[in-house]
C-alpha positions in Angstrom: 18.9 -6.7 -49.9 17.1 -3.7 -51.6 18.5 -0.4 -50.7 16.2 2.9 -50.0 16.3 3.5 -53.8 14.6 0.3 -55.1 11.4 -1.5 -54.3 10.6 -4.6 -52.6 12.3 -7.2 -51.0 15.1 -10.1 -51.7 17.2 -12.2 -49.0 18.1 -10.2 -46.2 21.5 -7.8 -46.4 24.4 -9.1 -44.6 25.4 -7.5 -41.5 29.2 -9.0 -40.0 28.7 -7.8 -36.9 25.0 -9.1 -36.2 25.8 -12.6 -34.5 28.2 -11.9 -31.5 27.3 -14.6 -29.2 24.6 -17.1 -28.1 22.6 -17.6 -25.1 20.4 -21.1 -25.2 21.3 -21.0 -29.1 19.5 -17.5 -29.3 21.1 -15.1 -31.5 22.3 -12.2 -29.3 24.4 -8.9 -30.0 26.6 -7.9 -27.4 26.2 -3.5 -28.1 23.3 -1.9 -29.6 22.8 1.2 -28.6 26.3 2.9 -27.6 24.5 5.6 -25.4 23.2 6.1 -22.6 19.5 7.0 -21.7 20.1 10.8 -20.8 17.2 13.5 -19.9 17.9 17.1 -19.0 21.8 15.9 -18.4 20.7 13.0 -15.2 21.3 9.4 -16.6 18.2 7.2 -16.2 19.5 3.9 -17.9 23.2 3.8 -18.8 24.5 2.1 -21.8 25.2 -1.1 -20.4 21.4 -1.7 -19.0 19.9 -0.3 -21.9 21.2 -3.1 -23.9 20.8 -5.9 -21.4 17.2 -4.7 -21.4 17.3 -5.4 -25.6 19.2 -8.3 -25.3 16.8 -9.8 -22.7 13.3 -9.1 -24.5 14.8 -10.4 -27.6 15.4 -13.9 -25.9 12.2 -14.0 -24.0 10.3 -13.3 -27.1 12.3 -15.7 -29.5 11.8 -18.2 -26.8 8.0 -17.7 -26.5 7.7 -18.1 -31.0 9.5 -21.1 -30.7 7.2 -22.6 -27.8 4.3 -21.3 -30.1 5.8 -23.6 -32.7 5.7 -19.4 -34.5 8.6 -19.1 -37.3 8.3 -15.2 -36.8 5.9 -12.3 -35.4 4.8 -9.0 -36.7 4.8 -6.3 -34.7 2.7 -3.1 -35.9 1.3 -2.0 -32.6 2.5 1.2 -31.2 3.2 -0.9 -27.6 4.7 -4.0 -28.6 7.2 -1.5 -31.0 8.1 0.7 -28.1 8.2 -2.6 -25.5 10.7 -4.6 -27.8 13.1 -1.7 -28.6 13.3 -0.8 -24.7 11.7 2.7 -25.9 14.3 3.5 -28.3 11.9 3.7 -30.8 8.6 5.5 -30.9 7.7 5.7 -34.5 4.2 6.7 -33.5 3.0 9.7 -36.1 -0.7 9.7 -35.7 -1.1 10.0 -31.9 -4.7 8.2 -32.5 -3.4 5.3 -34.1 -2.9 2.0 -32.8 -0.1 1.1 -35.2 2.8 2.6 -36.2 4.7 3.8 -39.6 7.2 0.9 -39.3 6.5 -2.6 -38.7 9.4 -5.3 -36.6 9.6 -8.4 -37.6 11.2 -11.1 -35.1 11.9 -15.1 -36.6 12.1 -18.0 -34.2 15.9 -18.1 -36.1 17.0 -15.0 -34.3 16.6 -12.4 -36.8 15.5 -9.3 -36.4 13.8 -6.8 -39.3 12.4 -3.1 -39.4 9.8 -2.9 -42.7 8.8 0.8 -43.5 8.3 2.9 -46.7 11.2 4.2 -48.3 10.2 7.8 -47.7 10.5 6.9 -44.0 13.5 5.1 -43.8 16.1 8.0 -43.4 14.7 9.5 -40.2 13.7 5.7 -39.0 17.8 5.5 -39.6 19.0 8.2 -38.0 17.0 9.0 -35.4 15.2 5.2 -34.0 17.0 2.6 -35.8 20.8 3.4 -36.9 22.3 2.4 -33.5 19.7 -1.3 -33.3 20.5 -4.2 -35.1 17.8 -4.5 -37.0 17.6 -5.1 -40.7 16.0 -2.6 -43.0 13.8 -4.2 -45.3 11.6 -0.9 -47.3 9.2 -0.1 -50.2 7.1 2.5 -51.9 4.8 4.2 -49.8 2.3 3.2 -52.3 2.8 -0.3 -52.3 2.7 -1.6 -48.7 4.7 -5.2 -49.0 5.0 -5.7 -44.8 2.9 -8.6 -44.9 4.3 -10.5 -47.7 7.8 -9.8 -46.8 7.8 -11.0 -43.8 6.2 -14.2 -44.8 9.1 -14.3 -47.4 11.3 -13.8 -44.6 10.1 -16.4 -42.1 8.9 -18.7 -44.4 6.8 -20.3 -42.1 3.9 -19.7 -39.2 3.7 -15.9 -39.2 2.2 -14.2 -35.8 1.2 -10.7 -35.9 -0.6 -8.2 -32.9 -2.8 -7.1 -35.5 -5.2 -8.8 -38.0 -4.5 -9.7 -41.2 -4.8 -12.7 -44.3 -2.7 -16.0 -43.3 -1.8 -14.6 -39.7 -1.8 -15.8 -36.5 -3.3 -13.3 -33.9 -0.6 -13.2 -31.0 -1.1 -11.0 -27.6 1.9 -9.8 -26.4 1.1 -8.7 -23.2 2.1 -11.6 -20.6 5.9 -10.7 -21.9 5.7 -7.1 -21.2 3.9 -7.3 -17.9 6.1 -7.8 -15.5 9.1 -4.3 -16.0 13.0 -4.6 -16.2 15.0 -2.3 -13.6 15.7 -0.2 -16.7 11.9 0.3 -17.8 11.4 1.2 -13.9 14.0 4.2 -14.1 11.9 5.3 -17.3 8.4 4.6 -15.5 9.5 6.7 -12.0 10.7 9.9 -14.6 7.6 9.8 -16.7 5.3 9.5 -13.5 7.3 12.4 -11.6 7.4 14.8 -14.5 3.7 13.8 -15.5 2.7 14.9 -11.9 4.5 17.8 -12.0 3.1 19.3 -15.1 -0.5 18.4 -14.0 0.2 20.5 -10.4 1.1 23.7 -12.9 -1.5 23.0 -14.9 -3.9 22.8 -11.8 -2.8 26.2 -10.3 -3.2 27.8 -13.6 -6.6 26.7 -13.2 -9.6 29.9 -12.4 -12.9 30.5 -13.0 -14.3 31.4 -16.0 -11.6 28.8 -18.4 -13.1 26.2 -20.3 -13.1 22.4 -20.2 -10.9 22.8 -23.7 -8.4 25.3 -22.0 -7.5 23.2 -19.1 -6.8 20.7 -21.7 -4.6 22.7 -23.4 -2.8 24.0 -20.3 -2.2 20.8 -19.3 -1.2 19.4 -22.9 1.1 22.3 -23.1 2.8 21.6 -19.8 3.2 17.5 -20.9 4.3 18.5 -24.7 7.4 21.0 -23.3 8.7 17.9 -21.3 8.6 15.8 -24.8 5.2 13.5 -22.8 2.7 12.9 -25.4 -0.6 12.9 -23.8 -2.7 10.1 -24.9 -6.1 10.5 -22.9 -8.3 13.6 -21.8 -11.0 13.6 -19.3 -11.7 17.0 -18.2 -15.2 18.4 -16.6 -16.1 20.7 -14.5 -19.1 21.1 -11.6 -22.3 19.1 -12.3 -20.8 16.9 -15.1 -18.0 15.8 -12.6 -21.0 14.7 -10.7 -22.8 13.7 -13.5 -20.9 11.2 -15.5 -17.8 9.2 -14.7 -16.1 9.4 -18.0 -16.7 13.0 -18.9 -14.3 14.0 -21.9 -14.2 18.0 -22.5 -17.4 19.5 -24.0 -16.4 23.1 -23.7 -18.4 23.9 -20.7 -17.1 27.2 -18.3 -15.7 26.7 -15.0 -17.5 28.1 -11.9 -16.2 25.9 -8.9 -15.5 22.4 -9.6 -12.8 21.3 -11.6 -11.6 18.0 -12.4 -8.2 17.3 -14.8 -8.0 13.3 -15.5 -5.3 12.2 -17.7 -2.7 9.8 -19.3 0.7 10.2 -20.7 2.7 8.5 -23.2 6.9 8.2 -23.0 8.8 5.5 -24.0 5.7 3.3 -24.8 4.9 3.2 -20.9 1.6 5.2 -20.0 0.9 7.2 -16.5 -2.4 7.7 -15.8 -3.8 10.6 -12.9 -6.7 12.3 -12.1 -6.5 15.7 -9.9 -9.0 18.1 -8.5 -9.1 21.5 -7.8 -12.3 23.8 -5.6 -12.8 27.3 -5.4 -14.7 28.2 -2.1 -15.2 25.9 0.8 -15.3 22.0 -0.4 -18.6 20.7 0.7 -18.6 18.6 3.4 -20.5 15.8 1.5 -18.2 15.8 -1.2 -15.4 15.5 0.9 -16.6 12.4 2.9 -17.2 11.0 -1.0 -13.3 11.7 -1.4 -12.6 9.8 1.9 -14.4 7.0 0.9 -13.1 6.8 -2.7 -9.8 6.8 -0.8 -10.6 4.3 1.6 -11.6 1.4 -1.5 -8.3 2.7 -3.6 -6.7 1.7 -0.5 -8.4 -1.8 0.2 -7.5 -2.3 -3.9 -3.5 -1.2 -3.5 -3.6 -3.8 -0.5 -4.5 -6.3 -2.0 -2.7 -5.7 -5.4 -0.3 -9.0 -4.9 1.4 -11.5 -6.6 -1.0 -14.2 -7.3 -4.3 -12.5 -6.8 -6.9 -12.5 -9.7 -8.6 -10.0 -11.7 -11.8 -11.2 -10.3 -10.6 -11.3 -6.5 -9.4 -7.4 -7.0 -12.9 -6.5 -8.3 -14.5 -8.5 -5.1 -12.2 -6.3 -3.0 -13.5 -3.3 -4.7 -17.1 -4.3 -4.5 -16.6 -5.1 -0.9 -15.0 -1.7 0.1 -18.0 0.4 -1.7 -20.1 -2.1 0.7 -17.9 -1.3 3.6 -18.0 2.7 2.6 -21.9 2.8 3.1 -22.1 2.8 -1.3 -22.9 -1.1 -2.2 -22.7 -1.4 -6.0 -21.0 1.8 -7.0 -18.5 -0.8 -9.0 -21.4 -1.0 -11.3 -21.1 2.2 -12.7 -17.6 2.5 -13.9 -14.5 0.4 -14.2 -12.4 0.2 -11.0 -9.2 0.1 -13.3 -6.2 -2.7 -13.4 -2.9 -2.9 -14.9 -1.0 -0.8 -17.0 2.4 -0.5 -18.7 2.1 -0.2 -22.5 -1.3 0.2 -22.7 -3.7 2.6 -20.8 -5.2 -0.2 -18.6 -3.4 -3.5 -20.0 -6.4 -5.4 -17.8 -9.4 -4.4 -16.0 -10.5 -6.0 -12.8 -13.7 -8.1 -13.8 -16.1 -10.6 -12.0 -14.3 -13.5 -14.1 -11.3 -11.7 -14.9 -8.5 -14.6 -14.9 -5.3 -12.0 -15.3 -2.9 -12.5 -12.3 -1.0 -10.3 -10.9 3.1 -10.2 -11.2 5.7 -9.0 -9.5 7.3 -5.5 -11.0 4.1 -4.6 -12.8 2.0 -1.5 -12.6 -1.5 -0.8 -11.9 -3.6 2.1 -12.1 -6.9 1.7 -10.1 -9.6 4.6 -10.4 -12.4 4.3 -7.6 -15.0 7.0 -7.6 -18.0 7.7 -5.6 -20.7 10.3 -7.2 -17.9 13.3 -7.8 -15.2 11.7 -4.8 -12.6 10.2 -7.3 -8.5 9.1 -6.9 -6.5 7.5 -9.8 -2.4 7.1 -9.6 -0.2 5.4 -11.4 1.6 2.7 -8.7 4.3 0.0 -9.1 4.1 -3.1 -7.1 7.9 -4.3 -6.3 8.8 -7.1 -3.8 5.8 -6.4 -2.1 5.6 -3.0 -1.4 3.5 -0.6 -3.4 5.2 2.8 -5.1 3.6 5.9 -6.0 5.0 6.6 -9.4 3.0 10.1 -9.7 3.0 11.4 -5.7 2.0 15.4 -5.5 2.6 16.3 -2.1 2.2 20.1 -2.9 -2.0 19.2 -2.5 -3.7 18.1 0.0 -3.0 14.7 1.1 -6.3 11.8 1.7 -5.0 9.0 4.1 -6.8 5.6 4.4 -5.2 2.2 6.4 -6.0 -1.3 5.8 -4.7 -3.9 7.9 -2.1 -2.0 9.7 -1.0 -0.1 6.2 -1.3 3.6 5.3 -2.0 4.6 1.6 -2.1 8.0 0.2 -4.6 9.5 -2.0 -4.8 13.0 -3.3 -7.3 15.2 -2.1 -9.0 18.7 -3.4 -6.7 21.5 -4.4 -9.0 24.3 -2.2 -8.6 27.8 -3.2 
């Protein structure tokens, strides 16, 4: 293995403590991260739980590789890098980019590597990989050797989550669909902090501010918490009624404002939408919010293990019709599974994806200006909201004896 002052790659360097134990013939280590995940003085994930998650994911991936007949997989997408490293690695230098500044390589023999440029190596070691058992493979920034090095190290069929010559395309979503206990702990924190930042921003909104101002206020609250805003859909007044997917265009708020955003941390994604209205809320708009909440309740009630994407689309379609808005589902997607993608999949008429336990969802039904959107977790048959905002008005909606809460409009 060449060091950080040399280019290229030979055989991987030996690591005396690399193989400490084996399960099912897959090499694992007994300890990778030597600390707990502590945020603002609170322990979210213990050291033991964090390492258990890492080992379980590694074992799962290696078993999958063997089942697919692949010698290894090259991982470049940000969501997969974060997933495999249990959120310990977030190499998203460019927020708008799908890929990280490092790539991971896992082989069917159980070896793990990270591949990056020599200039990225010191920080990657000190702040990301120093406590993990991935071996470094380095090359100059002007000579990307990622694919060739991965091919040499695997010596067989190589999968990849991004396209490339000689690479077999792979989709790792099925492996990351069901969340572990430690992932859920991180997710709860992210949901609570994103909700708090959204409410803070909503309370700062006042007439005369532009849609860009609303973006800036919310982004500041998230960034102060170490959370990355990843989607901004901010609109005011008639643009909310006119467009289902309104990006900011600088219009100034008169009466009605929408904060619709996604946030990211540890690779996980939260989706949330909240509204504010200055002056009495028009009765018709209030009725649309209640109708959207009723559609949302129908979707949540139907989000159960084994349900398919197509079945859930049918639920939304029937719920809109029952609320007196037949065909409303045609104007925008209704949401679906989330987790490491803003939407891992969305419900469609022919969708074959299947709901699993411990999976996150973000439904976003909307009816001509009225909308509800939260991130929830399906866990053992129970829907848990990850983004509650009890400080704001709440709309209750009941389906088959179960009541589900949706956020109402903050009226000032």
